[in-house]
N, CA, C and O of each residue as an XYZ file, in Angstrom:
468
protein
N      99.427    146.766    102.487
C      99.132    145.677    101.576
C      98.824    144.417    102.388
O      99.564    144.060    103.305
N      97.741    143.761    102.044
C      97.391    142.528    102.738
C      97.831    141.338    101.904
O      97.773    141.362    100.674
N      98.263    140.321    102.581
C      98.659    139.098    101.886
C      97.538    138.078    102.023
O      96.849    138.008    103.040
N      97.385    137.314    100.999
C      96.333    136.310    100.975
C      96.953    134.946    101.226
O      97.980    134.610    100.637
N      96.340    134.169    102.088
C      96.853    132.832    102.363
C      96.583    131.918    101.168
O      95.801    132.254    100.278
N      97.222    130.794    101.164
C      97.040    129.823    100.089
C      95.593    129.358    100.011
O      95.046    129.199     98.919
N      94.975    129.140    101.165
C      93.589    128.682    101.206
C      92.652    129.763    100.657
O      91.728    129.459     99.903
N      92.887    131.008    101.030
C      92.048    132.108    100.537
C      92.225    132.306     99.031
O      91.256    132.569     98.320
N      93.451    132.181     98.549
C      93.711    132.341     97.116
C      93.001    131.248     96.318
O      92.420    131.522     95.269
N      93.049    129.999     96.818
C      92.354    128.904     96.137
C      90.856    129.119     96.157
O      90.178    128.846     95.166
N      90.324    129.607     97.278
C      88.884    129.864     97.379
C      88.452    130.920     96.364
O      87.379    130.808     95.772
N      89.271    131.929     96.162
C      88.947    132.969     95.180
C      88.963    132.401     93.763
O      88.075    132.687     92.960
N      89.980    131.595     93.465
C      90.041    130.954     92.139
C      88.861    130.021     91.944
O      88.297    129.955     90.852
N      88.481    129.294     92.995
C      87.365    128.356     92.916
C      86.059    129.078     92.613
O      85.281    128.624     91.775
N      85.812    130.193     93.285
C      84.592    130.980     93.023
C      84.565    131.485     91.582
O      83.518    131.486     90.935
N      85.726    131.913     91.090
C      85.815    132.422     89.722
C      85.522    131.313     88.709
O      84.842    131.549     87.710
N      86.027    130.124     88.960
C      85.792    128.989     88.064
C      84.323    128.567     88.109
O      83.707    128.332     87.069
N      83.757    128.470     89.338
C      82.378    127.999     89.502
C      81.351    128.957     88.914
O      80.220    128.556     88.642
N      81.730    130.219     88.715
C      80.819    131.160     88.079
C      80.618    130.807     86.605
O      79.611    131.178     86.003
N      81.572    130.097     86.038
C      81.528    129.779     84.614
C      81.206    128.315     84.328
O      80.591    128.006     83.307
N      81.616    127.412     85.219
C      81.468    125.971     84.984
C      80.227    125.464     85.708
O      80.162    125.477     86.937
N      79.245    125.020     84.931
C      77.997    124.508     85.500
C      77.685    123.170     84.848
O      77.773    123.029     83.628
N      77.322    122.191     85.667
C      76.965    120.883     85.148
C      75.459    120.702     85.128
O      74.744    121.295     85.936
N      74.981    119.886     84.210
C      73.559    119.546     84.157
C      73.437    118.044     83.904
O      74.439    117.329     83.889
N      72.221    117.577     83.709
C      72.021    116.133     83.547
C      72.728    115.612     82.297
O      73.250    114.497     82.302
N      72.748    116.410     81.223
C      73.392    115.972     79.986
C      74.914    116.011     80.099
O      75.596    115.114     79.603
N      75.452    117.053     80.753
C      76.903    117.201     80.942
C      77.191    117.540     82.401
O      77.321    118.717     82.737
N      77.292    116.547     83.268
C      77.569    116.833     84.678
C      78.981    117.395     84.879
O      79.846    117.282     84.010
N      79.181    117.988     86.025
C      80.456    118.599     86.381
C      81.308    117.588     87.137
O      80.828    116.939     88.066
N      82.584    117.452     86.737
C      83.534    116.618     87.461
C      84.239    117.526     88.454
O      85.058    118.361     88.069
N      83.921    117.363     89.735
C      84.517    118.170     90.787
C      85.656    117.393     91.430
O      85.502    116.217     91.761
N      86.800    118.050     91.607
C      87.999    117.410     92.132
C      88.340    118.013     93.490
O      88.281    119.229     93.667
N      88.693    117.164     94.442
C      89.265    117.627     95.706
C      90.567    116.886     95.919
O      90.632    115.663     95.803
N      91.597    117.644     96.230
C      92.928    117.076     96.410
C      93.431    117.428     97.804
O      93.526    118.606     98.150
N      93.753    116.422     98.603
C      94.403    116.666     99.884
C      95.858    116.229     99.751
O      96.286    115.796     98.682
N      96.608    116.344    100.833
C      98.008    115.933    100.754
C      98.158    114.438    100.523
O      99.121    114.006     99.889
N      97.222    113.644    101.027
C      97.344    112.184    100.935
C      96.418    111.551     99.909
O      96.747    110.501     99.357
N      95.269    112.161     99.640
C      94.248    111.497     98.819
C      93.729    112.446     97.748
O      93.996    113.647     97.768
N      92.981    111.870     96.815
C      92.302    112.664     95.792
C      90.909    112.080     95.593
O      90.726    110.863     95.596
N      89.938    112.958     95.421
C      88.538    112.570     95.290
C      87.973    113.247     94.047
O      88.396    114.346     93.686
N      87.018    112.592     93.393
C      86.342    113.183     92.245
C      84.895    112.724     92.241
O      84.596    111.582     92.592
N      84.000    113.614     91.844
C      82.593    113.227     91.738
C      81.937    113.928     90.576
O      82.329    115.030     90.190
N      80.917    113.267     90.014
C      80.096    113.833     88.945
C      78.867    114.458     89.585
O      78.131    113.786     90.308
N      78.642    115.747     89.322
C      77.551    116.466     89.969
C      76.634    117.067     88.920
O      77.090    117.719     87.981
N      75.328    116.841     89.086
C      74.300    117.510     88.296
C      73.872    118.733     89.104
O      73.147    118.595     90.089
N      74.311    119.929     88.700
C      74.037    121.137     89.469
C      72.577    121.551     89.430
O      72.123    122.274     90.317
N      71.832    121.113     88.428
C      70.412    121.475     88.353
C      69.631    120.856     89.509
O      68.734    121.489     90.066
N      69.970    119.625     89.868
C      69.275    118.952     90.965
C      70.118    118.855     92.235
O      69.600    118.517     93.299
N      71.413    119.150     92.127
C      72.301    119.033     93.271
C      72.645    117.607     93.609
O      73.038    117.319     94.740
N      72.508    116.703     92.656
C      72.724    115.276     92.904
C      74.117    114.844     92.444
O      74.626    115.318     91.429
N      74.715    113.945     93.205
C      75.967    113.322     92.809
C      75.637    112.049     92.038
O      74.981    111.150     92.564
N      76.093    111.976     90.794
C      75.775    110.842     89.931
C      76.771    109.688     90.093
O      76.393    108.520     90.000
N      78.035    110.019     90.333
C      79.071    109.007     90.525
C      80.226    109.649     91.278
O      80.413    110.865     91.229
N      80.993    108.828     91.969
C      82.136    109.341     92.720
C      83.227    108.282     92.767
O      82.962    107.087     92.636
N      84.463    108.745     92.958
C      85.602    107.837     93.103
C      86.623    108.523     93.997
O      86.719    109.749     94.028
N      87.386    107.707     94.727
C      88.405    108.265     95.612
C      89.625    107.353     95.611
O      89.551    106.188     95.220
N      90.727    107.897     96.048
C      91.983    107.162     95.986
C      92.005    105.949     96.907
O      92.777    105.020     96.668
N      91.192    105.928     97.938
C      91.136    104.781     98.831
C      90.515    103.553     98.199
O      90.608    102.459     98.756
N      89.884    103.713     97.046
C      89.201    102.600     96.379
C      90.056    101.906     95.324
O      89.665    100.860     94.805
N      91.215    102.473     95.000
C      92.051    101.874     93.959
C      93.275    101.223     94.578
O      93.673    101.573     95.689
N      93.868    100.285     93.869
C      95.075     99.611     94.325
C      96.272    100.515     94.036
O      96.622    100.743     92.879
N      96.887    101.020     95.085
C      97.971    101.994     94.935
C      99.344    101.359     95.066
O     100.335    102.070     95.233
N      99.423    100.053     94.996
C     100.690     99.357     95.196
C     101.710     99.768     94.133
O     101.488     99.576     92.937
N     102.819    100.329     94.582
C     103.902    100.685     93.672
C     103.667    101.918     92.835
O     104.410    102.162     91.884
N     102.656    102.705     93.156
C     102.350    103.903     92.368
C     102.641    105.158     93.159
O     102.522    105.172     94.384
N     103.027    106.222     92.453
C     103.127    107.521     93.104
C     101.737    108.164     93.120
O     100.779    107.584     92.609
N     101.627    109.352     93.702
C     100.313    109.972     93.858
C      99.670    110.308     92.507
O      98.447    110.243     92.376
N     100.472    110.664     91.512
C      99.916    110.946     90.185
C      99.377    109.676     89.529
O      98.355    109.717     88.843
N     100.048    108.570     89.735
C      99.568    107.294     89.204
C      98.251    106.888     89.835
O      97.358    106.374     89.161
N      98.137    107.123     91.138
C      96.883    106.830     91.838
C      95.775    107.721     91.303
O      94.650    107.265     91.099
N      96.090    108.997     91.073
C      95.089    109.935     90.558
C      94.592    109.497     89.185
O      93.407    109.633     88.878
N      95.491    108.974     88.363
C      95.096    108.500     87.034
C      94.127    107.321     87.148
O      93.160    107.229     86.393
N      94.398    106.419     88.104
C      93.498    105.288     88.323
C      92.138    105.755     88.844
O      91.110    105.180     88.488
N      92.127    106.796     89.687
C      90.868    107.341     90.198
C      90.059    107.919     89.040
O      88.840    107.751     88.998
N      90.717    108.595     88.102
C      90.030    109.115     86.923
C      89.429    108.013     86.076
O      88.309    108.144     85.582
N      90.166    106.924     85.906
C      89.653    105.787     85.137
C      88.464    105.145     85.848
O      87.495    104.752     85.199
N      88.529    105.036     87.181
C      87.422    104.474     87.950
C      86.185    105.364     87.857
O      85.063    104.870     87.752
N      86.399    106.678     87.896
C      85.273    107.613     87.755
C      84.633    107.469     86.375
O      83.409    107.494     86.255
N      85.454    107.318     85.336
C      84.925    107.145     83.981
C      84.111    105.864     83.873
O      83.067    105.841     83.221
N      84.581    104.811     84.505
C      83.861    103.535     84.490
C      82.493    103.687     85.169
O      81.485    103.196     84.658
N      82.464    104.364     86.313
C      81.203    104.574     87.021
C      80.290    105.552     86.281
O      79.067    105.445     86.372
N      80.870    106.493     85.558
C      80.066    107.423     84.765
C      79.374    106.683     83.626
O      78.207    106.934     83.328
N      80.100    105.774     82.997
C      79.490    104.985     81.919
C      78.342    104.140     82.448
O      77.333    103.962     81.766
N      78.491    103.616     83.665
C      77.409    102.847     84.279
C      76.193    103.728     84.553
O      75.061    103.245     84.555
N      76.428    105.014     84.781
C      75.340    105.972     85.015
C      74.871    106.615     83.710
O      74.089    107.566     83.736
N      75.345    106.100     82.560
C      74.963    106.572     81.224
C      75.388    108.014     80.984
O      74.625    108.811     80.437
N      76.615    108.348     81.398
C      77.174    109.677     81.182
C      78.386    109.535     80.279
O      79.294    108.758     80.573
N      78.408    110.279     79.183
C      79.523    110.228     78.237
C      80.332    111.512     78.239
O      81.558    111.479     78.127
N      79.640    112.662     78.368
C      80.273    113.965     78.235
C      80.147    114.733     79.544
O      79.086    114.734     80.168
N      81.239    115.391     79.962
C      81.253    116.110     81.235
C      81.970    117.451     81.063
O      82.615    117.700     80.045
N      81.842    118.315     82.086
C      82.654    119.532     82.171
C      83.581    119.353     83.369
O      83.183    118.767     84.376
N      84.804    119.847     83.273
C      85.819    119.610     84.302
C      85.965    120.830     85.194
O      86.207    121.937     84.713
N      85.816    120.620     86.497
C      85.970    121.673     87.497
C      87.197    121.340     88.335
O      87.166    120.407     89.138
N      88.264    122.086     88.159
C      89.511    121.805     88.869
C      89.517    122.366     90.278
O      90.499    122.186     90.999
N      88.459    123.037     90.691
C      88.264    123.526     92.057
C      89.368    124.440     92.556
O      89.714    124.405     93.736
N      89.919    125.249     91.681
C      90.934    126.216     92.090
C      92.348    125.680     92.101
O      93.290    126.437     92.332
N      92.521    124.383     91.855
C      93.860    123.820     91.798
C      94.437    124.071     90.408
O      93.695    124.216     89.436
N      95.775    124.121     90.322
C      96.407    124.237     89.022
C      96.156    122.966     88.217
O      96.126    121.870     88.777
N      95.977    123.108     86.904
C      95.814    121.933     86.043
C      97.209    121.373     85.800
O      97.821    121.610     84.759
N      97.698    120.619     86.791
C      99.070    120.159     86.789
C      99.168    119.000     87.766
O      98.409    118.945     88.734
N     100.073    118.089     87.534
C     100.301    117.022     88.493
C      99.123    116.089     88.651
O      98.655    115.503     87.675
N      98.631    115.942     89.899
C      97.572    114.973     90.188
C      96.245    115.343     89.552
O      95.497    114.460     89.132
N      95.938    116.629     89.473
C      94.670    117.054     88.858
C      94.691    116.717     87.366
O      93.703    116.225     86.822
N      95.802    116.981     86.721
C      95.948    116.665     85.297
C      95.919    115.152     85.073
O      95.318    114.679     84.108
N      96.564    114.396     85.957
C      96.580    112.931     85.834
C      95.171    112.368     85.976
O      94.802    111.449     85.245
N      94.380    112.902     86.900
C      92.998    112.446     87.068
C      92.201    112.713     85.795
O      91.442    111.854     85.347
N      92.370    113.896     85.211
C      91.659    114.243     83.970
C      92.076    113.316     82.835
O      91.230    112.859     82.066
N      93.362    113.037     82.725
C      93.828    112.141     81.659
C      93.288    110.725     81.847
O      92.918    110.067     80.875
N      93.243    110.259     83.080
C      92.687    108.929     83.362
C      91.224    108.845     82.999
O      90.763    107.828     82.480
N      90.478    109.925     83.273
C      89.062    109.957     82.919
C      88.876    109.969     81.409
O      87.976    109.313     80.884
N      89.727    110.716     80.712
C      89.650    110.757     79.242
C      89.967    109.383     78.657
O      89.283    108.921     77.743
N      90.990    108.738     79.178
C      91.362    107.405     78.695
C      90.263    106.390     78.996
O      90.108    105.401     78.280
N      89.504    106.642     80.057
C      88.383    105.775     80.397
C      87.164    105.987     79.533
O      86.213    105.207     79.597
N      87.178    107.043     78.716
C      86.089    107.257     77.776
C      85.254    108.505     77.996
O      84.332    108.757     77.221
N      85.539    109.292     79.018
C      84.769    110.535     79.216
C      85.256    111.605     78.236
O      86.444    111.689     77.928
N      84.328    112.409     77.762
C      84.648    113.459     76.814
C      84.500    114.805     77.513
O      83.431    115.139     78.023
N      85.594    115.576     77.530
C      85.566    116.949     78.036
C      86.735    117.738     77.530
O      86.872    118.917     77.856
């Protein structure tokens, strides 16, 4: 029996998700990347391969916040930039991460900012 590393398991989940989740100009894909220290999100139009908007944890004021609080602010910042790019509705790509903790907080922040998904 072979064991799969955490990175390999996430890559397999990511491929499975990406087979189903596709963004276009009308509904771009919100792609999330989470590292131990930071979180990043971008709106991607898969038809053209273009990034329409992006936000990262280094751009928000993290004073007195835990990592989930920062992720929520990143989601709100992404929603603000999406509205500037005339995007209202998106599809959410969690990139193989569990929909829990920082990934969930980012999604909630984006929803509170006005994105529909």
